[in-house]
C-alpha distance (Angstrom), angle and dihedral (degrees) to the residues before:
residue distance angle dihedral
M1 . . .
T2 3.85 . .
S3 3.65 117.6 .
P4 3.92 120.6 -133.8
E5 3.85 87.7 -111.9
Q6 3.82 91.2 52.7
K7 3.82 91.4 45.4
W8 3.87 91.4 51.5
A9 3.79 92.9 46.3
S10 3.84 89.4 49.7
M11 3.82 92.6 48.4
S12 3.84 91.0 50.0
N13 3.83 90.0 59.1
E14 3.81 94.0 51.1
A15 3.77 120.9 91.3
Q16 3.85 95.6 -154.0
T17 3.68 132.6 104.5
V18 3.82 117.4 -99.2
T19 3.73 130.9 -174.4
E20 3.76 123.4 -102.4
V21 3.80 89.2 -125.2
E22 3.82 91.8 55.1
V23 3.87 90.8 47.7
A24 3.84 93.6 45.6
A25 3.77 90.9 51.3
V26 3.77 91.1 58.5
Y27 3.81 96.7 38.0
N28 3.86 92.0 52.8
Q29 3.83 89.9 60.0
L30 3.77 96.8 53.4
E31 3.80 122.1 104.8
P32 3.78 124.1 -108.2
V33 3.80 122.1 -98.7
D34 3.87 131.4 -138.5
A35 3.78 121.0 -125.3
K36 3.78 93.8 -121.3
F37 3.77 90.5 55.6
L38 3.90 87.6 64.7
L39 3.80 97.0 54.2
G40 3.76 111.8 120.7
D41 3.79 136.7 39.9
W42 3.84 123.4 -45.1
T43 3.72 134.7 -171.1
G44 3.90 115.0 -136.0
G45 3.76 137.9 -139.8
D46 3.86 135.6 157.6
L47 3.70 143.6 -139.3
D48 3.83 106.0 -116.6
T49 3.83 105.1 -125.8
G50 3.83 90.4 153.4
H51 3.86 89.8 -98.7
I52 3.82 113.1 158.9
A53 3.78 91.0 -122.0
H54 3.83 91.4 64.4
K55 3.84 94.2 71.0
A56 3.87 92.7 34.8
L57 3.75 91.8 58.2
Q58 3.79 93.5 43.0
G59 3.78 88.1 52.0
M60 3.76 92.7 54.6
R61 3.91 91.3 45.5
W62 3.83 92.3 -116.8
A63 3.85 108.6 -151.3
G64 3.82 100.8 176.9
K65 3.79 141.4 -98.0
S66 3.79 137.3 -56.9
F67 3.92 121.0 -146.2
R68 3.78 111.2 -167.4
S69 3.78 94.4 164.6
V70 3.78 137.7 -25.4
D71 3.79 89.7 -88.0
D72 3.92 97.2 40.0
V73 3.74 117.0 58.2
D74 3.80 132.4 151.1
P75 3.84 100.3 -147.7
I76 3.76 98.4 -169.9
I77 3.78 121.4 38.8
V78 3.80 115.9 175.2
Y79 3.86 138.3 -177.7
D80 3.76 115.8 -101.4
D81 3.88 123.2 -148.3
H82 3.81 89.3 -80.0
N83 3.84 93.5 49.6
N84 3.80 93.1 -108.7
R85 3.79 118.6 143.5
V86 3.76 109.5 -112.1
W87 3.86 135.0 171.6
N88 3.78 115.0 -102.6
K89 3.86 98.6 -136.5
D90 3.82 91.7 -167.8
F91 3.72 88.3 76.0
G92 3.77 95.3 46.9
H93 3.78 122.7 -156.4
A94 3.83 134.6 -50.9
I95 3.83 143.7 -158.5
L96 3.74 135.5 -133.3
R97 3.76 122.0 -122.5
E98 3.80 140.1 159.7
V99 3.75 108.9 -101.6
K100 3.83 132.2 173.6
F101 3.84 110.5 -122.8
R102 3.75 122.1 170.9
G103 3.66 93.3 -12.3
I104 3.92 96.1 -51.3
I105 3.81 126.6 102.2
S106 3.74 108.1 -140.7
T107 3.78 138.4 140.1
A108 3.77 117.9 -69.2
M109 3.75 132.3 -174.7
I110 3.78 114.8 -132.5
Y111 3.80 119.1 -162.6
D112 3.78 118.0 -131.4
Q113 3.81 96.5 -144.1
F114 3.83 105.1 26.4
P115 3.81 137.0 56.4
I116 3.79 90.8 -112.6
I117 3.82 131.3 125.4
D118 3.75 120.2 -178.7
H119 3.80 111.3 -158.8
F120 3.88 116.7 -155.6
R121 3.80 131.2 -152.3
C122 3.82 128.1 -179.1
V123 3.86 121.4 -102.9
N124 3.79 97.9 165.1
N125 3.81 140.7 -45.1
D126 3.75 92.6 -65.2
M127 3.85 105.0 31.6
V128 3.83 136.7 54.4
A129 3.73 130.0 -173.6
G130 3.76 119.3 -131.8
A131 3.80 134.5 -158.9
M132 3.84 115.0 -164.3
D133 3.79 110.6 -148.9
T134 3.75 114.3 -168.6
K135 3.76 142.8 141.7
Q136 3.72 90.1 -146.1
Y137 3.83 92.4 93.3
G138 3.79 96.2 44.3
D139 3.79 111.9 -139.7
A140 3.85 95.8 -11.2
G141 3.74 90.8 118.1
V142 3.76 130.6 -134.3
Y143 3.83 119.9 -27.3
Y144 3.82 112.2 -139.1
F145 3.77 122.6 -156.1
F146 3.83 141.1 155.0
L147 3.74 136.4 -135.0
R148 3.82 126.3 -149.6
R149 3.80 119.3 -160.0
I150 3.75 117.7 -114.5
K151 3.83 109.7 -134.8
């Protein structure tokens, strides 16, 4: 039997479209993550559910996130023209806090300048699942993504 963690890791390696319902079913079974676990630099990717953020982040060459402390986060890191990871200052900074989402208290990243909360769940020691909850995209639903730790 495949665990939710194995299923999420497998879905993150597939380049096919999946439904938001399928992704949510797996995400909702994942364990919470502690803020200290997130500290460091992470590369980012997503599960293509057709959400508008998928193409938006591809267009800006999204590279991931950088967590220096619970009160000092660069929520959007992109690749520049030389493929260097750089902070996208248009999105400002963020903080990490414990937030209850779908009945589970886990670490969430709250943007300073936008109505966006990214809720994190643990996949394994080097990967977390994310669910972006925002009213910025109207009724587009939840955007699901993943982060892989840079070692």
